[in-house]
N, C-alpha and C positions, 0 to 999 in steps of 0.2 A: 504494500500500499504506500502511495506517495505521501509525502510530507505535507502537502496541501491538503489531501483528504483526512489524514490524520488531525491537522488542526481543526478543520470544519467538524469532523466528527466528535472531537474533544469539546468543541464549543456546543455542539447541539446536545451532548450529554449532560454537560454542565448546566444548561439552561433547562433541559428537561428534568434534571434533578431538582433545580430550583422550583420550577413550575409544580412538580409533583408534590415538593414538600409545601409549598404554599397552599396548594389545594387541599392536601390533608389538614394543615392546620387550620384552613378556614372551615373546612367541613366539620372537624372536631370542635373548633370554638363555637360554631353557630349551633351545633346540636347541643353542646354543653349550655349555651345561654338559654336555648329554648326549653331544654328539660329542666333547667334550673328554675325558670319561671313557672313552669307547671309544678314543680316540687314545692315552691313557695306557695303556690295556690293551693296545693293539697294541704300543707301545713295550716293554712287559713281556714279551710273547710272543716278541719277536724278540731281546731281550737274551741269552738262552742260546746262540744261534747266532752271536753276535759276539764270542766269546771266543775266545783263541788255543788251537789243537789239539795235543796230543802223541800221538804214535804213529799207527798206519795207520788206526785207527777214526776219526780226525779228518777223514777225507775229504780229506787232502792240505793242505799248507802253502802259504804265499804263492807258492812257485814252481810249484806244481801246475799243469799245463796243462788247459784245459777238456776233458773226456772222458776224462781218464786214470782217474778213479774216480767212482763214482756217490756224490754227497753224501748224508751220513747226517743225516736230520732229527731223529731221536730220538723221533718220535711215531709212533703206530700207522699202518699202511699204509692208504691211501685212506680217510681219515675222512670223514664226511658232509660235503659241500661246505659251506663257510661255517658249520659247527657250531660248538659252543662251542670245541674246540681251535682253530678257525680253519683258514685255508687257507694254505698256504705254497708258494712256489715260488722258483726261483732265476734271476736274469737274468744272462747271461754279458756280458762286455764287447762280444762281437759281436752281441748281440741275441737269442742263442738263449735258451730257456727250458728249465729242468728242473724237473719236478713229482714229486709223491709216486708211488711204485710204485702201478700201477692207476688213477691218476687221469688221466681223458682231458680234462678241462676245464681251460682256461688263463685266467689273468688278461691283459687286454689290457696291451701294454708300449708305453708312449709314448716319444718322444725323451727326456724328461727322466729316466724310468727307465734308459734306455741310458746316458745321461751318468753317471748315480750310478754305474753299474756299471763303467763306464771308469774313472772316478776313484776308485773304492772309498771314497768318502766322501760325507758328506752324506745328507739324507733329505727326503722330502716326502710330503704326504697328498694322495690323488685319491679321488673318489668315482666309482664304475662300476656298471653293472648287468651280470651275467653269468647267462643262462639265467633272467631274470626276478627275480633276487635282486639287491637294491640293497646293495652292498658299500662299505665304508670301507677303502682299501689304503693301507698304509704301505711305502714303499720306502726301504730304508737300505743305505748301501754298508758292505761287509765289508772292513776294511783287511787282515785275515790271509789270506783266501782269494782277495781280489781279484775279487769279484764283488758283486752286490746281492741282497739278500733282500727278498722281498716278503710281507706277512702281511696277511691280509684277514679281517674280521669283518663279519658281516651288519648293516646298518641297520634292519633289519625292526621290531626293538623300538622304535628312536627314531622311526621313521616313524609307528608306531602311536600312541606317545604324543602327537606332534605332531598328528596327525588329531584325536585326541581333545581336543586343546586348541582346535581351530577352532570347535566349537560353543560352548562356554563363553564364547569371546572374541567370538563374533558375537552370542551373547546379551546380552553386557555391553554392546556398542556400540548394539545396538538400544534395550535398556532404557535405556541412558544418554541417548541422543537422546529417547526417548519422556518421560523424566522430566525431562530439561532443557526440551522444549517445553512441558510442563504447568507446570513451575517458572517459565519464562519469561513465561507468559501471567499467572500469579499475580503475579510481581513487576512486571510492566508494568502491571497493574491498580493495584496498590499505588503505584507510583511515578507513575502518570499521574493517580491520583486528586486530589491537591493542584493539578496544572496544570488538570484539568477544572474544579475549583471555581473556581480563578482565572479561567479562561475564562468562567464563568458570571457571574462578579462583573464583568469587563470588559464583558461584552455589557449587563449591568444598567446600568452606569455610562455607556457610550457611547451607550445608546438615548435618554438624556435628558442632553444636554449643558447644558441650561438651568440644571438644579440642580447645585451645586457639591458633587457627591459624589467621595469619594476611596476608594481601595482600603486595606484594613487592611494595614499594613506588618508583618506577623508571619508566623510560619511558618518553613520551612527556609531558610537563608541565601540560597540561589539564588532562591527565590520572593520572599524580602523585598526582595533587590535589584532583581528584576524590578518588584515593586510600586512601589518608590521611582522607578525609571526611568519607569513609567507615569504615576505621579502627578505628577512633573515635566513630563511631555509635555502632561497635562490642564492643569496650571497654566499653561504656555505657550500652550496653545490658548485657555484661558479669557481670558488677558490679550489675545490677539489678537482675540477675539470682542468684549471690552469695548472695546479701541482702535477696532474698526470701529464699534460702537455710537456711541461717543462722538463719532468723526469725522462720522459721519451726523447725529447730533443737533446737533453744533456747526456743521456746514455748513448744515443747515436753519435754525437760529438766524440764523446770519450772513447767508444768502440771504434771509431774509424781510424785512429791512429795505430793501435796495436795491430788491426785487422790489416792495414796497409803494410805495415812492417812485416808482418808474418807472410802475407801474400809474397812480397818481393824477396824474402828469404826462401820461401818454398820454391819459387822459380828459379832461385839461385842453385837450390839444392838440387833440382831436377837435372842441373848440367854440372853436378859437383864431380863428376867423373874426371874433369878436367883440372881440379883443385887437388892440392897436396893433401895427404891425410890429415895433418894437424889443423889446416883450415876448414876441412871438411867436419872434423870433430867439433871445432868451435861453433860452426854453422848450425850443426845439430843441437847444441846446446843452447844456443840462442833461439832457435825455433821452439825448444821446449820451454825455455823461460818465457817467451812471449805467449806461448799457449797457457802457461800457469798465470801469467797477469791478465790474459783475456777470460780465463776462467774466473779468477778472483773479482774482476769488474762485474761480469754477469751474475756471479753469487751475491755480490753488494748491491746490485740493482734489484734482484729478486727480493732481497731482505728489506730494502727500502719500500718495495711496492707493497709490502704486507700493511705499511701504515703503523700507526701508534696504538692500534687496538690491542687488547690483551690476548696472548696466545690461546689457542683452543685447548692445549695440553700444557697444564701447569702441575708443578709438584714441588714439595719442599726441596730447597737448594742450599747446600752448604757454601756460602758465599766466601768464607775465608779460604775453603779448600781451591775453589777456582782461582782464587787471587794467587795462591802459592803455585798452582800449576802453570798459571800464565807467566809468573816471574821466572820459574824454572826454564820454560821454553825460551825466553827471552834472553836469559844468561847464556844459553847454549849458542844462540845467534850472535850475541855481542859480548864475547868474554872480556873485552876490555873495560866494560862498565861494571860499576859495583852497586848492588842494589840493597838498600837498607829496608828491611820488611819487618813492620809491626802491626800485626792483625790479632783480632780478637775473635772467637768463635761466634758465627753470625749464620742464622738460617732464615731464608725468605722463601716465599712461594713465588714461583715464577716459571718461565721456560728454561730449563738448564742450557740448551744449545744457544739460545738467544743471549742469555747473560754471559755465558763463556765467551762468546764472540765479542761482546761489548767490552768485557773486562781485558780480553787480549788486544783490542784495537786501543784502549786507553794507555796500557804499558807500552805497546809497540810505539805509539805516538811519542812517548817519552824517549825511547830508545832511538828514533830518527833523529831527534833534535838535541841530544846530549853529545857533547864532545868526548874523544877517547879518554878514559881515566876518571870521568865524572861519576858522581853519585846520583842515582834515582831513588827518591824516597817514595815508599809506598805503605800506607796505613789504611787500616779499616777499623772505624771505631764508631758505634751507634749507627750500624747499617750503611754508613758513608764512605765510600772508597776515595781516598785523596792520593792523587800521584803527582809529585813534583821533580822536574827535572831542572838541570843547571845549565840550559842552553841559552839561545838568545830570547826566548819569551815571545810573547805575542805583540804584534803592532796594536798599540792602543785604539787607533782608528779602524781595526778590522775585529775587534773583540766580539762585537755583536752578530759577526756573520760567521763565526768559527764552526758552527754547527749546522751551516747551510748545506745541501746537497751539493756536490761536485764543486764546492767553493775551495779555492786554493789560493792561499796569500802569495804576495809577489816573491817570497823568498822560497815557497814550497814549489813553485812552478818549475823549478830546476831539479827538483827530485823525483824520484819514481813514486808513483800513487795516483789514484783517481779522485781523491778529495771526498770520499764517501765514509771513511772510517768514524769520524767523530759525529757525522749524521746518524750513522747506525747507533752508536752509543746514546745519543739522546733519544732516539725513538725506542730503543729497548728500555730506557730508564722511565720515560713517560708512560709506556704501555700499562704498568702496574701502579701509577701513582707516584713515581719518583721524579728526579729532576737531574739535570746535568748542567753544570756551569764552569766557566773558565775564567782565569784571572792571572795577572802577573805577580809572581811571588815577590815579597820583600827580599832584597838582596840579589835577585836577579832569577831568571828561570821562568817556566810556566807551571801552573799548577791547574789540575783538573779535579773537581768534586763530582761524584755521581752516586746517586741514591736509585736503588731499584724496587724501593717500595717500603712498607712497613715490615719491621723485624719481627718474626715469629718465635724465635728462639735465640737465647744468647743474651748479652747485657743489652738493656734498654737504650735507645737511642736518645740523647739528649735533645731538648727543644731546638736548639739551633741547628742540629744534624739533619733534623726530620723537616725543616722548614722548606717551604717552596721555594723556587728561584727568586721571587719577588720579595720574600722574607729573608732569604740568606743575604751574607755579607756581599756587598757589591764588589764586582770584578776591580782588581787593582787597587783596591782601597786599603 
């Protein structure tokens, strides 16, 4: 069912409910008022017969036994049953009934009426039907004559009035529902018109994502908020598409050089039978090295293409063990460097391969920029890995671009590499709520601080160690 029909149906049901409630309340109120007037009239009719009597005409005093004298009603004999004067009868404590002279019809006597006659006190109203006549009956105790008097008046007029109300109330309900349905359709069209216009605009915008179109943030508050949210989504989508395009373009650029060199060396190798054996061996080694570099670049590009989303396979990772293993590998590659290792047992929940690669990149970056015989300081405290070298450090003007993809500083362009190592580090850190930051250390050299997310086991990280990059110490300060 469409939203327009739902709104119209809801409006119709709401008005129908109100109309039914109004009709029921009106019907019950009218009946209550009419029956109340009739009951007050019954009390007025019974009042003269509830007075103390003097003399024989009174029909006997309180001590009179039933049947000693015929009670005197003070009304004409045998009136029309239930007519204006009403119908009167006496109920004795033993349940017998005395009616007007010449009257053969009697009101039904229930146990409550007998109880009132025995106690000669109290009163009650009942509705009954005698010979097809609907009656309202008052039963009231007579404390002087020690019996109960019943007075009845017909409900014929009340019933006629109430039946006459059924048609107007029925028309009211039907008309209300019909009017509500029509009004609901009109309201739904009016209310949904801005949404339909908004929908058409979103379809126009989403049909061509290449053009940076945005929705107008105007109109009612709700639609304006929706347009703002939609524009933010488009901004995020556009940034993602631009990042993908840049990644493909940068990867193509970075792959072009090793592929061209590899192609050239392979062509030379195809004619290597003319080369001396030593040059042929060097050519084979160069081809293998270029293949390794090409594989590394492709692997780095695939890693960056994963984005900063958390990995689907996570498990507890002993970060201190990964740091020690990375330092040992780097020591074998750079025996001229000296590593100072200060780590504490630390366990995080992350992707082991992703973290191992990021840790290796951080330590390898320090190796590349450290002069021979220098010291590389590696520490792990509070879940934060800190690596400091004693090389030239970062150019202060380039600090904010250190973690960009394929970015290489002016000094790094003369060294091997693709500029993806630190970008992979930042991406792995942010995947599980961590951070990565770079700074120039006091006394010279570069310092990288990386957190791969909350520590699940081991010493608790201090507040400054687990702070976000914006809360952490500013680079170079």
